[in-house]
Structures are given as C-alpha cells and as structure tokens.
N, C-alpha and C positions, 0 to 999 in steps of 0.2 A: 691974240695968241694966248694959249693956255698950256699948262703943263700936261704931259701925257697922263699923269695920274688923275688930273681933273677930268680929262676926256674919258678915261676908263670909267670913272664914277658917273659921268653924264650918260655913258652907254648903259650902265647898270640901271640908272633911273629910267631910261627909255624902255628898258625891258620890264619895268614894273617891280623891281627889287625893293623889298621893304626892309629886310634884315640881312646883314652879313655876320655870320658866326665865325669867330676865330680867336687866335692868340697873336698879340702884337709882336713885332720883331724890328730890329734896327733897319733892315732892308725895306721895311714897309712904311718908313716914316712919311714920305710924300703921299703915299696912297691913304694912310690913316687920316692925315689932316685934310685930304680931299674929301674923304667920307664925312669927317666932322662938319664940313661946310656944306653938306648936301642934305637932302630929305631922307636919306637912308640911315637906319639905326645900326651901328656897330655893336655887336654883343660879344664882349670879351668873355671867353670861356676858360675853364681851368685846364683843358687838355685839347689838343687838336683833334683827337679821335672823337671827343664829345661834340666838337664843332661840326665835324663831318656827319655824325649821326643826326644832329639837329637839322642840317641842310637836307639830308636824306629824307627824314620823316616829313619835314615841311614841304618838300617837293612832292612827295607821295600824296599828301593830303590836299594840297592846293592845285596840283597839276602844273604849277609853275616851278621852274628850276630853283631849288634852294642853293644858297651861295655860302661857301666856307672859305676861310682865308688862313694862310699860315706863312711863316717866313721860310727861308731856305733850309736845306740840310735836314736836321732832325725834326724840325717843324713840319716840313713837307712829308717826310716818311711817316710821321705820326698820323697824318691824314689818311693814309692809304687804306686802312681797314674800312673806315666809313665810306670812302669813295668806292671801294670794291663792293661794299654792301649795296650801295645804290646801283652799281653796274649790274649785279646779278638779280637784284630785286626790282629792276626796271623802274627806278625812281629818278626823275629829272634832277640833276645836280650839276653845278658849275663850281669847280675848285680853282682858286687862285693862289699861287705860291710866289713869294718873293724870291729874288736871286741876287747874287753879288753882281758887281759891275762887269760888263762884257770884257773889259780889259784884262780880267784875271781868270776867265773861264777856259782859256786854252791850256792852262797848266794846273798842277795840283795847287789847291787853295783852301783856306780855312772854311770849313762847313760846306764847301761846294761839291755837289754831286750832280750827275746827269739825271735830273729829276724828270725831264720830258720823257726819256726812254724808260725810266723807272715806272712812270705812270702808264705807259703804253698798254700793258695787258689788262688794265682795269678801267679803261675809259673808251668811249666811242671815238673820241678825237681829242688831240691836244697839240699845243704848239707853244713856242716861246715868242713873246711879244718883243721881237728884236729891234723894232723901229717904231717910233710914234705913229707913223703913217699906216701901220697895219692894225692898230688897236681897235678901231671902230669895226672893221670887217671881221676881225677875229672874235670880238665879243658877240657880234650878231650871229656868227657861225656857231660859236659855243652854245648859245642859248637855243638856236634853231635845232641843232642836232640833239641836244640834251632833252628837248621837249617833244621831238618828233618820234612817232611810234616806230619801234618800241623805244620808249624813253630810256635814259641812262645818264651816265656821268661824262663830263668833258673837263678839260683842264687847261689853264692858261698860266704860263710862267712869266713873271714880270721883273726883269732886272732893274736894280735900283737906279742905275744911271739913265735908263730909258724913261723911268717914271719922272725924272726931274727935267727932261728935255721939253722944249716948247714945240707946239704944233698948232696949225690953223684948221686941222681936220674937225669934223663934227660927227655926232653919232648917226648910225643908220637907224631909221625908224623900224620898230618891231612891226611885223606883219601878221596876218592871220596864219594859224597853223596850216601846214601842208596836210591835206587830207588824202587818204587813200581813195582810189577809185571805187565805184560801186561794184558789187560782185557780178561775176559772169552768170547770166540767167540760166545757161545750160547746166552749170555746176550746181546751182541752187535747186533746180528741178530734180537732178539726179540725187542730191542729198535728201531732199524731201521724200523721194520715192524709197530710198533705202530706209529712212526712219519709219515710213508708213508700213513697209513690208516686214520690218523687224518684229519679232515676237516679244523681245525684251529690250527696247531702246532706253538709253539713259543719257543725261547730260553731265559732262565733266567740266565744271566751271573753274577756270584758272585765274591767275593774276590779271590778265587782260580783260576779264569779265567785270572787273570792279574799278579799273583805273579811272581816276579823275582826269577829265580832258578839257574842261572849260576854264578860262581865266577867272581869277577871283578866288574866294575862299569857300565856295560852294563845293561840298564833298559829293554831290550827286554824280552818279556815273551813268552816262547815256547807255553804255553797253549793258549795265545791269538792268536798266529800265526796259530795254528791248528784249533781254533774255527773259525777264519776268512775263512780258507779253507772250512770248513764244511758249513758255512753260505752261501758262494758264490756258492757252488755246489748245495745245497738244496734250496736256496732261502728263508731261514727261517728268519722271523723277530726276532729281538733281543731286549730285555729290560734288563737293568742292575740294580743291586743294586747300592747304592751310592759308595761302594768301588770297584765295578766292572766297573766303568766308564773307557772307553778307550779299553775295550775288543775288540770291533770293532770300526772303525772310525765312528763318528757321521755324517760324510759326506755321508756315504753309505746309500742308500735307505732302507736297512734292519734295520737300527738303529732307535729305538723309544726312545732313551736316557734312562732315568731311570724310575723306577716303578711309580714315582709321576709326570712325565713330562707331559707337555701339558697344555694349558690354561684352558681346560675343562676336565682335567684328561684323555686325550686320551690314554696314555700308560697304566694307571691302567685299563681302560675299555678293552683295547686289551688283557691284560693278564687274566682278569676275563672272557672274551669271549672265550679264548683259550680252546680247549678240550684236548690238550696234551702239557705239559711243560717239556722241556729238561733243567733241572737245572744243571749248570756246575759250580762247585766250590762254591756252595751256602752255606752260614752259616746262620742259623736261627737268630744268634745274630745281623746280619746286618739288617734284616727286617722280621717282623712277618708274616709267611705265611697265617695266618688267614685273612690278608688284601687282598691277591690276590686269595685265595681259600676258601672263606667263606662258600660255600655250600658243600664242600667236594666232588665235582663232576668232578674235573680235574684229568686226568691221568698224573702222574708225573714219569719222568725218572731221576734218580739221578746219576750224574757222579762226582765222587770226590775221593780223596785219602782215605777217611774214610767212614764208613757206615753212613746213615742218622740218625739224632737225632729222637727219638721216639716222635711223635707229631701228634695229631689228624688231624691237617690241613696240615701236610706234611708226608704223608704215601705212599712213592713211590711204584709203581707197579713193577718197575725194578730198581735195584741198580747196577751200574757198579763201583765197588770199585777197583780202580787200578790207575796207573799213568795217570793223566788227559790228557797230550798230546797224549799218546799212545791210550787212549780210544777215543779221538776225531778223531785221524787219522783212527782208525778202523771203526768208525761210518761213516766217509766221504767215505771210500771205500765201505761200505755196503749199503748206502742209495741211493735212486734214485735221479737223477738230477731234480731240479725244484719242489721238494716236497711241498714247502710252498708258491709258488708264487701266489696262487689263492686268497689270502686274505691279508688284512692289508697293502695294497699298498699305500694308500694315507695318512696314519697317520704321517709318517716321515715328509712329506712336511708341514703339518699343524703345527707340533711342531717346526720345524726349522724356519718357517716364524715368529712364535711368539718369539722364543728365540734370534733371530738375529735382531729383530726390534730395531732400534736406537731411542733414546728419542726425543720427541718434545722439541724445545728450551725452552718453557715456563713451562714445567712440573717440579715439584720438584725432587730433587735427590732421587733416590731409588736404592736398590741393584740390582733388576732385570734389570733396564734400564742401569745400569753401566756395567753389564756383557758383552753386545755386544762390548762396547768400550774396555774393558779389553781383551776380546778374540782377537779382531783385533790387539791389541798392542803386543800380545804374539805370538811367533812362535809355530808351531805344537808340537815341542819337549821341549818347555819351561815348567816349573813345577809350578803348583799352589798348595800351602799348605793351606788348609782351616781350620780355627778355628771352634769352635762349637757355634751355635747360630742361629738366624733367617737367617743370611746371608748364613750359611751352607746349609740350606734348599733350598735357591734360587740357590746356586752354584750347588748343587746336581741335581736339577731339570732343570736348565736353562743354564748351562755353557757347550757348546759343547766341547768334548774331542776327539782327533784324534789319540793318541798313548797311549799304556798302561803305567801306572805309571807316568802320567803327571798331575794328579789331585789327591792329597793326602787328603782323608777325613777320619777323625776318626769317625767310626760309630758302632764299636763293643762296646767299653766303652763310646765313644763320650765324650772325655775329653776337657773341656775348657782350654785354655792356651797353646795349642800345636803349634799354628801357628808360633810365632816368633822363638822359639828354633827349631821347626821342619824345618823351612825354612833355618836356619843356617846349619843344617845337610844336607839338600838337596843341598845347594850351595857347600858344601864340596864334596858331592858325585857325582854331575852331571856337565857336561860341557854344561850348558844351563842357560838361565836366570831363576830366581826364584822369585815368588811373594808369600808373606804371606798375605792372606785375613783374616781379623779379625774384630770383633766388639769391642766396647769400653770396654765391660765387660771382655772378654777373653784376650784382649791385655794387660791390666794392671796386669793381674795375673803373666805374665812372661816377662814384658817389659824390665826388667833389663838385659835380655840377648842381648839386642841391644849393650850393652857395650862389651859383649863377641864377638859378630859378628864384631864390629868395631875394636877390638883388633886383630882379626884374619885377618883383611883386606878384608872382604867379601863385596859383592856388590848386595845384593838382595833388593827388593822393598816391603814395607809394605803398603797395601791398607787398611785403617782403616775406617770402617763404624761406624759412631757415631750417636747414637740416645738418649744418656743419660739414658739408660734403659737396663735391661735384657730383650731385645725385644721379644725373643721367648716365654718366660714365660708370658709376658704381653699379647701376642697374644692368648696363650692358655687360660689364665684366662678370657680374654674378650670374647673369643669364648664360654666358658662354662658358665660364670656368667654375662656377660655384663659389668664387671668392673675389675679393677686390683688393686693389693696391694703388697707392699714390693719389687717392681722391679725398682723404679726410682733411678738414680745415678746422681752425679755431677762429672765433669771431669776437669782436668787441660787443659791448652792451649796446645794441642797436637803438634802444630807446634813448639812452644818454647821448649816443652819437647824433641822433636826430635833433635832440634838444640843444646840442652844442651849435647847431646851425640856426637856432631860433625858431624851429618848427616843432609842432606837436609830435610826440612819440607815444605809441600805444602798444601794449603787449597783452591782449585779452587772454584770460585763463580758461574760459568756457565758451561753448558755441553761442550761447545767448549773449555773452559779452561781445564776442566777435561780430555777431549780427548787428547789435546795437551800435558798435563802433563804426562799422562800415556805413550804416545808414546815416550816421551823424557826420562822419568825416568827408564822404565823397561830395555831397552838395554844399559843404560849408566853404566860406571864404578862408583863405590861408592854406598853407601846405601842411600835410600830415604824413607820418609814416606809421603803418600798422604792421607789426611783426606777427607772423603766424608761425609759431614754433611747432614744426611737424613732429608727430609722434613716431 
C-alpha cells in the first residue's frame, strides 16, 4: 500500500514527466515529499503564473504536457492566466492544485474556493481527485486529453486528506497518442481541383501547421514537413499567422512571412487578392478572418483536426477534418505540379529586403531595426520567446524564422509576462540558444523568475526593449485619438537589476555596440540581460 500522493507521482512518471513547476503550499506537503522521492524534478518558482507559463511553453516545444503545481485559493487563482494561455494557444498542460481536507469544503473555509468550477472555462477537462481510487484514471485522462489534438490544458484538484490516504492502486500505462483518421479521398480531390483552378491560390499556415506531436524533446513538426512538401510541389505562396511562423522557411521564395508582414502590407494584400485560401491548422483565435476575407469572396479550404468554427468571414467550401500531416500528404499527391507559380513571385523579395535591412548608424534604437541584428546573432534552430507588446508585433511581422517552433509567440490569449518564464522552460526543453524578447511592461510582471533560472544554472539571454510605456496601447490610443493616457511607466536601472541577480547586464549605446553585445551574449554560457533603450 502507498499514499495517494505517491500514486499520483508514479502516474506522472508513467507519463514521462521530467519537471513540475510550481509554488509549494501547506496542502501540498505529502505530494511534495512524494515528488522528492521520485525521478521528477520539482522547480520552485517565484509566482504561480510563472510556473504555468513554464509548463505552457515546455508543452508547446516538446509536445508533452507541461505540469504546473499550486496550493489552494490564491495559489490556484494565480495559475489561471498561464493555464488559459495554454488553452487558447493549444499547448498541452496539466495543472495540479492542492485543496483543503474534504471535511471543510461543504462550508465557508479559510482559502477554500470552488477551484474546479473556476478553472472550467479555461481547460478541456478537470476534476477533483476525491478518492485515492480515481487518481490513476484521472491522471491518465488529464494527459490524454491535454495532448490530444487540438491540445490544451487540463486540471486536477488534490485535497490534502486524499493525498495522505493509502491505496493499492497502480498507474495506468501511457499509450500511443490517439490519431485522427486519414482524410476523405473525395474531399481531397475536390480541394486539389479548387487549388488547381484558382488564379491566385495561397496557403494560410496556422498554429496547427507547426505543432510538435512526437514524444521527446524533438521540436520537429510533421505537419510542417508535409506542408513544405506540398508547397514545393505546387509552388504555392504561404502566409503564416503569428503562431504559424516557421511552417516553411522564410528563406524560401514561397514565404510571405506573416499576415501583417511587409513595409506596405504586401502579405495582407496578397491574401486579400487570393481567390482560394488553403487554411492549414488555422485557429480563429490567432487572427480574425474578417481582416483577410472582408468581402466574403474568397474560397476557403479548411485542413485541420477539427471542423471550422462557424463564422461569417470563415465559411469554408471544403473541410478536410482529419490528421493534418496525412491530409497534406494526400493533397501533395493529388495536386498538379506548379499550381501556384504564376502569381505573387516578387512579394517575398520585397519583404525580406525590408526585414533584413540593418540600421543606419545615426538612427535611434528601434525594435524593427534591432531584429536583423538579433536574427544574425541566432542560429536557425535557436529559440526566440516573445512577450506581448509592441515588440511582439514587430517580431511577428519582421523576424524571419527558418524552422518550426523556434519563434514562440503567445497570440491566442496574448499574455503579457510570458517571456522570462517561457524562455526558462525553452532552455530546459531545447538543446539550443534561447532568447527572451520582452518590453519593460511585460518584463517586470515575471522578472523574479530570473532567480529561478539562475538557481537552475540556465544560460538564456533577455533582450529588453525599454520605452517607459505600455507602448502598444499608446500606439493604439494615438492612432485612434491623437493622444495617449494611462500608459506611461517609470523603471529601475535594468542593468543594476540584472546584476543584483548575479547575471550580466548590458546597455549598449550604439548600434555597433548592440550588435557586438548580441553576438557575444547569445551563444555564451551564463545568463545576460541586454537593454535596448528605444528612441
């Protein structure tokens, strides 16, 4: 006989869990000591939101559910933003929250909230582990659903008295992922015919086109590989959502980067001009289709694991609802060679010329002109984790990406504060250099996780764009009204702040200094913060 907490940890081990990110609490005592005696590493974080972001990014990069842990009450509510981010960004995540003993949950009680119902809107499934006998089945179900397409978050609540009870139960073994069936041949043929007959066909690559699906830490995406085969055969131009970056290499002439790329909106013009859009793994939460199909006159072919959302501006003529790689493989076999080569051939070059242009020595620091220097300092398979703000828009539109899952952008929920903890998780998950790109607003929301990263001996680089403002909101206000309000900030000395954690801090004064600093810091051992003071 073992304690239920021991059984839960054995179940996590059976699922292949390496890390549990979280903040300890009294109600977690049995569970924490069970983790201590296992092969799983508990990573104490400085805030539950940071723990959830770590689990979110770890799940997104590995394809295996990241795990975050909190105590009851405020600990559990602090997890919600990161859990919701995983839910809308389709990242596999399992959240575990402690709870008081069952004998006090029928009445008002210290720190006790109905957390199961609180989490309900932001998870695929959740439950309370109310008896030791349901632990094994519930853990297996939580991981199965979190990792099943479309992936997302699940939640388990673990009362402290249940954790201490004995049980003779054993873990359920993890099985192979449930795969969607192969596509309907008739739908594939009709889709191929539509693409062949179109004068201006284009591919819209979404989140599902790059998702990691294999177990292990390989960031390779089978969907992206099959999409690249299709694009090369048919010569189709490709525009990506922010979360679909890297579905095909931005070095390829087929790539138009993302929906908003180009100094004069060339990518947006291209998809608006298209008469047939092949949407692969596209989630409406990523980008409103009203922006690229405003007149409702575009023929849409939907390829995804699930049917399309009902939306006036996204009403596909054909839906191939099946395994995405299998669907793309079938389309590649069915479609004629060179289908899309007759149009959109010069857009790529115009976009790339703009986004790779290095700054003039005398121009003030800006995000867009920093990005060519950052791209040059990073290898193709290095990972950039972007926070949310005006810099995210620049990265999404102007940072070329060459491999899937090497530019992590939160764009479903679009949560500020994800970059520093997210880069920590990326550094644990990947054998590559990692950069956290953040603004001063998002940075200070979870900057305490620098201590967590330093304690773990990690070596990623933080590039901090500082404008003393919630810059994206300022831009929107100014665009709409000609003025701004409620966005200005004051900040600490960020170099001194970094050094107080025992990491290197840099504040380059010239473009040449910035270029040299990035080239030195990104591949180096140890953590560093590079402040870019925007002009």
